C-alpha positions as CSV (number, residue, x, y, z in Angstrom):
1,M,-8.2,-42.4,52.7
2,W,-5.2,-40.6,52.0
3,I,-3.7,-37.1,53.3
4,W,-0.7,-35.9,51.7
5,A,1.1,-33.2,53.5
6,G,4.5,-31.5,53.3
7,F,7.4,-31.6,55.5
8,G,6.4,-30.8,59.2
9,D,3.1,-30.5,58.3
10,A,0.2,-30.7,61.3
11,V,-2.9,-32.2,59.6
12,D,-6.4,-32.0,61.6
13,L,-7.7,-35.7,60.9
14,T,-11.0,-35.0,63.2
15,G,-13.6,-34.7,60.3
16,Q,-12.1,-37.3,58.2
17,A,-11.8,-39.5,61.4
18,Q,-15.8,-38.5,62.4
19,N,-16.8,-39.5,58.7
20,A,-15.2,-42.9,58.8
21,V,-16.7,-43.8,62.0
22,R,-20.4,-42.8,60.9
23,A,-20.1,-44.1,57.6
24,S,-19.1,-47.6,59.6
25,G,-22.9,-47.9,61.0
26,L,-21.5,-48.7,64.4
27,S,-22.6,-46.9,67.5
28,A,-19.8,-48.1,70.3
29,G,-16.7,-49.0,70.0
30,L,-13.2,-47.8,69.6
31,A,-11.5,-46.2,66.4
32,T,-7.9,-46.9,65.3
33,V,-6.2,-44.0,63.4
34,F,-3.1,-45.7,62.0
35,I,-0.2,-44.5,60.0
36,S,2.7,-46.5,58.4
37,G,6.0,-44.9,57.7
38,S,9.4,-44.7,59.6
39,T,9.3,-40.5,59.9
40,A,5.6,-40.3,59.9
41,G,3.8,-39.6,63.1
42,I,-0.1,-39.3,65.2
43,T,-0.3,-37.1,67.9
44,A,-3.4,-36.0,69.9
45,I,-3.7,-32.4,71.1
46,E,-6.0,-30.0,72.3
47,Y,-6.2,-27.5,69.7
48,E,-5.7,-23.2,70.8
49,S,-4.7,-20.8,68.9
50,G,-0.6,-20.6,68.1
51,V,-0.3,-24.6,68.8
52,I,0.7,-25.3,65.5
53,A,3.9,-22.6,66.0
54,D,4.5,-24.2,69.4
55,L,4.7,-27.4,67.8
């Protein structure tokens, strides 16, 4: 799964991760979300209105 975004974009991966887990057929375990790149990052935040502006 590839998601391209511009400089400094925040992308909600929740739906894609849920679909990948559902498609796997597994009912228990852990899912790992990985990104390769020296300037990329993944973080978990609780969404609330205005949160992106705060970043």
